[in-house]
C-alpha positions as CSV (number, residue, x, y, z in Angstrom):
1,L,-18.2,-47.8,15.9
2,K,-18.3,-46.4,12.4
3,M,-20.7,-43.7,13.4
4,R,-18.5,-42.7,16.4
5,T,-15.4,-42.6,14.1
6,F,-17.4,-40.4,11.6
7,M,-18.4,-38.0,14.4
8,M,-14.9,-37.7,15.7
9,L,-13.6,-36.9,12.2
10,L,-16.4,-34.4,11.7
11,L,-15.6,-32.7,15.0
12,Y,-11.9,-32.7,14.1
13,W,-12.6,-31.1,10.8
14,A,-14.9,-28.5,12.3
15,A,-12.3,-27.6,14.9
16,S,-9.6,-27.2,12.2
17,V,-11.6,-24.9,10.0
18,S,-11.6,-21.2,10.9
19,A,-14.4,-18.9,9.9
20,V,-13.8,-16.6,7.0
21,K,-15.8,-13.4,6.8
22,H,-16.5,-11.8,3.4
23,S,-17.6,-8.2,3.1
24,L,-19.4,-5.7,0.9
25,K,-18.8,-2.0,1.6
26,Y,-19.9,1.3,0.0
27,F,-18.3,4.6,0.7
28,Y,-20.2,7.9,-0.1
29,T,-18.3,11.2,0.0
30,A,-20.0,14.6,-0.4
31,S,-17.9,17.7,-0.2
32,S,-18.3,21.4,-0.2
33,Q,-15.9,23.9,-1.8
34,V,-13.1,21.3,-2.4
35,P,-11.3,22.3,-5.6
36,N,-10.7,19.7,-8.4
37,F,-12.8,17.1,-6.6
38,P,-16.3,15.9,-7.5
39,E,-19.1,17.0,-5.1
40,F,-20.3,13.4,-4.8
41,V,-18.3,10.1,-5.1
42,V,-19.3,6.5,-4.5
43,V,-16.9,3.6,-4.2
44,G,-18.1,0.0,-3.8
45,M,-15.8,-2.8,-2.5
46,V,-16.1,-6.5,-2.0
47,D,-13.5,-8.2,0.2
48,E,-11.5,-4.9,0.1
49,V,-11.4,-5.0,-3.8
50,Q,-13.0,-2.1,-5.6
51,M,-15.6,-3.2,-8.1
52,V,-17.7,-0.1,-8.8
53,Q,-17.3,3.7,-8.8
54,F,-19.6,6.7,-9.4
55,D,-19.0,10.4,-9.2
56,S,-21.0,13.6,-9.9
57,N,-18.7,14.5,-12.9
58,T,-19.3,11.3,-15.0
59,M,-22.8,10.6,-13.5
60,K,-22.3,6.9,-14.4
61,A,-21.6,3.8,-12.5
62,V,-18.4,2.2,-13.8
63,S,-17.1,-1.3,-13.4
64,K,-13.6,-1.6,-11.9
65,Q,-13.1,-5.4,-12.4
66,D,-13.1,-7.6,-15.5
67,W,-15.2,-10.3,-13.7
68,M,-17.9,-7.7,-13.2
69,N,-18.0,-7.0,-16.9
70,R,-18.2,-10.7,-17.7
71,N,-21.1,-11.4,-15.4
72,I,-23.2,-8.3,-15.2
73,D,-25.6,-7.1,-17.9
74,E,-26.2,-3.6,-19.1
75,Q,-29.5,-3.3,-17.1
76,Y,-27.6,-3.8,-13.9
77,W,-25.4,-0.8,-14.6
78,E,-28.4,1.3,-15.6
79,R,-30.0,0.4,-12.2
80,E,-26.8,1.1,-10.4
81,T,-26.4,4.5,-12.1
82,G,-30.0,5.4,-11.3
83,G,-29.6,4.4,-7.7
84,F,-26.4,6.4,-7.3
85,V,-27.9,9.5,-8.9
86,S,-30.9,9.2,-6.6
87,A,-28.5,8.8,-3.6
88,Q,-26.6,11.9,-4.7
89,Q,-29.8,13.9,-4.9
90,V,-31.0,12.7,-1.5
91,F,-27.6,13.1,0.0
92,K,-27.3,16.6,-1.3
93,A,-30.8,17.7,-0.6
94,N,-31.3,16.1,2.8
95,I,-27.9,15.1,4.3
96,I,-25.7,17.9,3.0
97,F,-28.3,20.6,3.7
98,Y,-29.0,19.1,7.1
99,Y,-25.3,18.9,8.1
100,F,-24.1,22.1,6.5
101,F,-27.0,24.1,7.8
102,Y,-27.6,22.7,11.3
103,L,-24.0,21.7,11.9
104,F,-22.8,25.1,11.1
105,Q,-24.9,26.3,14.0
106,R,-24.1,23.3,16.3
107,F,-20.3,23.4,15.6
108,N,-20.3,27.2,15.3
109,Q,-19.1,27.0,11.7
110,T,-20.0,29.4,8.9
111,G,-18.2,28.2,5.8
112,G,-15.1,26.8,4.1
113,V,-14.3,23.3,3.1
114,H,-16.4,20.5,4.6
115,I,-16.8,16.8,3.9
116,V,-19.7,14.5,4.8
117,Q,-19.0,10.7,4.5
118,R,-21.2,7.6,4.8
119,M,-19.8,4.1,5.1
120,Y,-22.1,1.1,5.1
121,G,-22.0,-2.6,4.4
122,C,-22.2,-6.1,5.7
123,E,-20.2,-9.2,6.5
124,W,-21.0,-12.8,5.9
125,D,-19.4,-15.8,7.5
126,D,-19.1,-18.6,5.0
127,V,-18.8,-21.2,7.7
128,T,-21.4,-20.2,10.3
129,N,-23.5,-18.2,7.9
130,E,-23.7,-15.4,10.4
131,V,-24.2,-11.9,9.1
132,D,-23.5,-8.5,10.5
133,G,-24.2,-5.0,9.2
134,Y,-22.9,-1.5,9.9
135,E,-23.5,2.1,8.8
136,Q,-22.0,5.3,10.0
137,F,-21.8,8.9,9.0
138,G,-18.8,11.2,9.5
139,Y,-18.4,14.9,9.4
140,D,-15.0,16.5,8.6
141,G,-13.2,13.2,9.4
142,E,-14.9,12.5,12.8
143,D,-17.7,10.0,13.6
144,F,-21.1,11.7,13.7
145,I,-23.7,8.9,14.0
146,T,-23.6,5.1,13.7
147,F,-26.2,2.3,13.4
148,D,-26.3,-0.6,15.9
149,L,-27.8,-3.6,14.2
150,Q,-28.1,-5.5,17.5
151,T,-30.3,-2.9,19.2
152,E,-31.7,-1.5,15.9
153,T,-31.0,2.0,17.1
154,W,-28.7,4.9,16.1
155,V,-25.8,5.9,18.3
156,A,-24.7,9.5,18.7
157,P,-21.0,9.7,19.8
158,K,-21.3,13.5,19.8
159,Q,-23.8,15.7,21.5
160,Q,-24.4,17.5,18.2
161,A,-25.8,14.2,16.7
162,V,-28.5,13.6,19.4
163,V,-31.1,15.5,17.4
164,T,-30.5,13.3,14.4
165,K,-30.5,10.1,16.5
166,H,-34.0,10.9,17.9
167,K,-35.4,11.7,14.5
168,W,-34.1,8.5,12.9
169,D,-35.0,6.2,15.9
170,S,-38.6,7.4,15.8
171,N,-39.0,6.3,12.1
172,K,-39.8,2.6,12.6
173,A,-40.4,1.9,9.0
174,F,-37.0,3.3,8.2
175,L,-35.4,1.1,10.9
176,T,-37.1,-2.0,9.5
177,S,-35.9,-1.4,6.0
178,V,-32.3,-0.8,7.3
179,K,-32.3,-4.0,9.2
180,N,-33.7,-6.0,6.2
181,Y,-31.0,-4.6,4.0
182,Y,-28.1,-5.6,6.3
183,T,-29.5,-9.1,7.2
184,Q,-31.0,-10.2,3.9
185,I,-30.2,-8.1,0.8
186,C,-26.6,-7.2,1.4
187,P,-25.4,-10.8,2.3
188,E,-27.0,-12.1,-0.9
189,W,-25.1,-9.6,-2.9
190,V,-21.9,-10.6,-1.2
191,K,-22.5,-14.2,-2.3
192,K,-23.2,-13.1,-5.8
193,Y,-20.1,-11.0,-6.2
194,L,-18.0,-13.8,-4.7
195,N,-19.3,-16.2,-7.2
196,Y,-18.7,-13.7,-10.1
197,G,-15.1,-13.1,-9.0
198,R,-14.3,-16.5,-7.6
199,S,-11.1,-17.0,-9.5
200,S,-9.8,-13.6,-8.3
201,L,-11.5,-12.9,-4.9
202,L,-11.1,-16.5,-3.5
203,R,-7.5,-17.0,-4.6
204,T,-4.7,-17.5,-2.1
205,V,-1.2,-16.0,-2.7
206,L,1.5,-16.7,-0.2
207,P,3.9,-13.8,0.6
208,S,7.6,-13.3,0.2
209,V,9.0,-13.0,3.7
210,S,12.2,-11.2,4.6
211,L,14.1,-10.3,7.8
212,L,15.0,-6.6,8.0
213,Q,16.9,-4.5,10.4
214,K,17.8,-0.8,10.1
215,S,20.8,-1.0,12.4
216,S,22.3,-3.4,15.0
217,S,20.5,-1.6,17.8
218,S,17.1,-1.5,16.2
219,A,14.3,-4.1,16.3
220,I,14.2,-7.0,13.7
221,S,11.3,-6.7,11.3
222,C,9.7,-9.8,9.8
223,H,8.2,-8.3,6.6
224,A,5.7,-10.2,4.4
225,T,4.6,-8.8,1.1
226,G,2.6,-9.9,-2.0
227,F,0.0,-12.0,-0.2
228,Y,-3.7,-12.2,-0.9
229,P,-6.3,-11.9,0.6
230,D,-5.7,-9.6,3.5
231,R,-7.2,-11.9,6.1
232,A,-3.8,-12.8,7.6
233,E,-1.8,-12.4,10.8
234,M,1.8,-12.6,11.8
235,M,3.5,-13.5,15.0
236,W,6.9,-14.2,16.6
237,R,7.5,-17.6,18.3
238,K,10.1,-18.6,20.9
239,D,10.7,-22.3,21.2
240,G,7.6,-23.0,19.1
241,E,5.3,-20.9,21.4
242,E,3.9,-17.5,20.5
243,T,5.7,-14.7,22.4
244,H,4.5,-11.1,23.0
245,E,7.6,-9.8,24.8
246,G,9.2,-7.1,22.7
247,V,6.8,-7.7,19.8
248,E,5.1,-4.9,17.8
249,I,2.6,-5.9,15.2
250,G,2.1,-3.5,12.2
251,E,-1.1,-3.0,10.2
252,I,-1.9,-4.6,6.9
253,L,-1.1,-2.2,3.9
254,T,-2.2,-2.4,0.3
255,N,0.4,-2.8,-2.5
256,N,0.0,-1.2,-5.9
257,D,-0.9,-4.5,-7.5
258,G,-3.8,-5.2,-5.2
259,T,-1.8,-7.6,-2.9
260,F,-1.0,-6.8,0.7
261,Q,2.0,-6.4,3.0
262,M,2.5,-6.3,6.8
263,S,5.3,-6.5,9.3
264,V,5.9,-7.7,12.9
265,N,8.8,-6.4,14.8
266,L,10.9,-8.1,17.5
267,D,13.2,-6.3,20.0
268,L,16.1,-8.6,20.8
269,R,18.5,-6.1,22.4
270,S,18.4,-8.0,25.7
271,V,18.6,-11.4,24.1
272,P,22.1,-13.1,23.6
273,A,23.0,-13.7,20.0
274,E,23.3,-17.5,20.6
275,D,19.6,-17.6,21.5
276,W,18.3,-15.9,18.3
277,R,17.7,-19.2,16.6
278,R,15.1,-20.1,19.2
279,Y,12.9,-17.5,17.5
280,D,10.9,-17.8,14.3
281,C,8.4,-15.6,12.5
282,V,5.1,-17.1,11.4
283,F,2.7,-15.8,8.7
284,Q,-0.7,-17.4,8.4
285,F,-4.0,-16.9,6.6
286,S,-7.3,-16.9,8.5
287,G,-9.1,-20.2,7.7
288,I,-6.2,-21.8,5.8
289,N,-3.9,-24.3,7.5
290,E,-0.8,-23.3,5.6
291,N,1.8,-21.2,7.4
292,V,5.0,-19.5,6.2
293,T,7.7,-20.0,8.9
294,T,11.0,-18.1,8.9
295,T,13.7,-19.0,11.4
296,L,15.6,-16.0,12.8
297,D,19.0,-16.5,11.2
298,K,21.4,-13.6,11.7
299,T,23.1,-14.3,8.3
300,A,19.7,-13.9,6.6
301,I,19.0,-10.4,8.0
302,R,19.0,-7.6,5.4
303,T,20.4,-4.4,6.9
304,N,21.5,-0.9,5.9
305,E,24.4,-1.0,8.3
306,G,27.5,-2.1,6.4
307,K,25.4,-3.6,3.6
308,K,25.9,-7.0,5.2
309,I,23.4,-9.2,3.3
310,I,22.5,-7.5,0.1
311,R,23.7,-9.6,-2.9
312,N,24.1,-13.2,-3.9
313,D,27.4,-14.8,-5.1
314,E,26.8,-14.0,-8.8
315,D,26.3,-10.3,-8.0
316,V,29.6,-10.3,-6.0
317,L,31.5,-11.9,-8.9
318,F,30.1,-9.5,-11.4
319,V,31.1,-6.5,-9.2
320,L,34.6,-7.9,-8.8
321,F,35.0,-8.5,-12.5
322,F,33.8,-5.0,-13.3
323,I,36.3,-3.5,-10.8
324,Y,39.2,-5.6,-12.3
325,C,38.3,-4.5,-15.9
326,S,38.0,-0.8,-14.9
327,S,41.4,-0.9,-13.1
328,S,43.1,-2.6,-16.0
329,L,41.8,-0.1,-18.5
330,F,42.8,2.8,-16.3
331,F,46.4,1.4,-16.0
332,C,46.7,0.9,-19.7
333,L,45.6,4.5,-20.5
334,F,48.1,5.8,-17.9
335,V,51.0,3.9,-19.4
336,F,50.0,5.0,-22.9
337,S,49.9,8.7,-21.8
338,L,53.4,8.4,-20.3
339,D,54.7,6.9,-23.5
340,R,53.2,9.7,-25.7
341,S,54.7,12.3,-23.3
342,A,58.2,10.8,-23.6
343,Q,57.9,10.8,-27.4
344,H,56.8,14.4,-27.4
345,H,59.9,15.5,-25.4
346,D,62.3,13.7,-27.7
347,Q,61.1,15.7,-30.7
348,P,62.5,19.2,-31.5
349,Q,60.4,22.0,-30.1
350,L,58.7,24.4,-32.4
351,Q,59.8,27.9,-31.5
352,P,57.7,31.0,-32.4
353,H,59.2,33.6,-34.7
354,F,58.3,37.2,-34.0
355,H,58.6,40.3,-36.1
356,P,59.9,43.1,-33.9
357,H,57.0,45.4,-34.8
358,Q,54.1,42.9,-35.1
359,R,52.2,40.9,-32.6
360,T,52.0,37.2,-33.5
361,H,49.0,34.8,-33.2
362,C,49.3,31.2,-32.2
363,H,49.1,28.9,-35.4
364,C,49.0,25.6,-33.6
365,C,45.6,25.8,-31.9
366,S,44.2,23.3,-34.4
367,C,46.4,20.6,-32.9
368,S,45.4,20.8,-29.2
369,C,43.7,23.2,-26.9
370,C,46.3,22.4,-24.2
371,R,49.1,23.2,-26.6
372,C,47.6,26.4,-27.8
373,T,47.2,27.5,-24.2
374,N,50.9,26.9,-23.6
375,W,51.7,29.2,-26.6
376,I,49.5,31.9,-25.1
377,H,51.3,31.7,-21.8
378,Y,54.6,32.0,-23.7
379,L,53.5,35.2,-25.5
380,Q,52.3,36.7,-22.2
381,K,55.6,35.9,-20.6
382,E,57.4,37.7,-23.3
383,N,55.1,40.7,-22.9
384,W,53.4,40.2,-26.2
């Protein structure tokens, strides 16, 4: 009975845990005739967080994370730099020459700005321990050739890449080394980097969720921002069940602080207002049983139309107090100006004295520009 209970609990735990995949990626970019841009750039990322960079201007591998500096010795950076320098030379001598010489003929191109890119890496599932690898080359923003780890062959999506495919497929030693890297070496480095940056890479930050709407006729957007990591999804539910009708899911975007944001839109133009509360928006991380649920409440929607829900009670009181003070000050100044004007009319007016053969200048300009202007108008009226 105890063993049966234990097995049931174990199966329940296994069913409740979702697999989480961690990744290590490298991006190589080689360019030709691109002004103010290095000819060769390398960026390394673990779980979408940049941790190393190299370029042909500095010729040095540079750490981009504090946890890398704390856990990696100087010999590592020397090896990384040497490896990237060698990659640059090979990339330039073999890849760039091959692409820029042969592709100019295959694509009928003769010069100008061109970019060759390589992206490779691996994924490791921390629950099933499964691994996967990928490598692909691109030319001027389009896929040129990719590696299929399952078949251990190269795939040519374009006719121009068939020559390269046959050449690389025929090199069995090369294929064996590529497979070994993606199934053995790369996953081990994923585990190392995750251990080095555990406090940062394995943290979980829940998002701030808001309901947004541009106008009364537009879709309602459930917007989540500030979450980490990016392994997340959002959905709309109706009566507790996921709904796809009128739903548009946006992509995950990166914030400036390294966190992420995403939105899921819901079109309710054909739904009566009294049924809105039957809907709710759900944010959830992959592999974490902790959701953020937001009920569709019309009073909580932030919109640009009429500025309906934009400030809290304290902000409203502050604005009203500011308007009251400004109005009172304006009224006081207006009354004061009327009083000064009345006093001015009660005083005897200064009249100018003219010599019949001499033009006269205004001697009261030091008192007020407005008053001096009145004197000038008076002289002009009298043809002086």
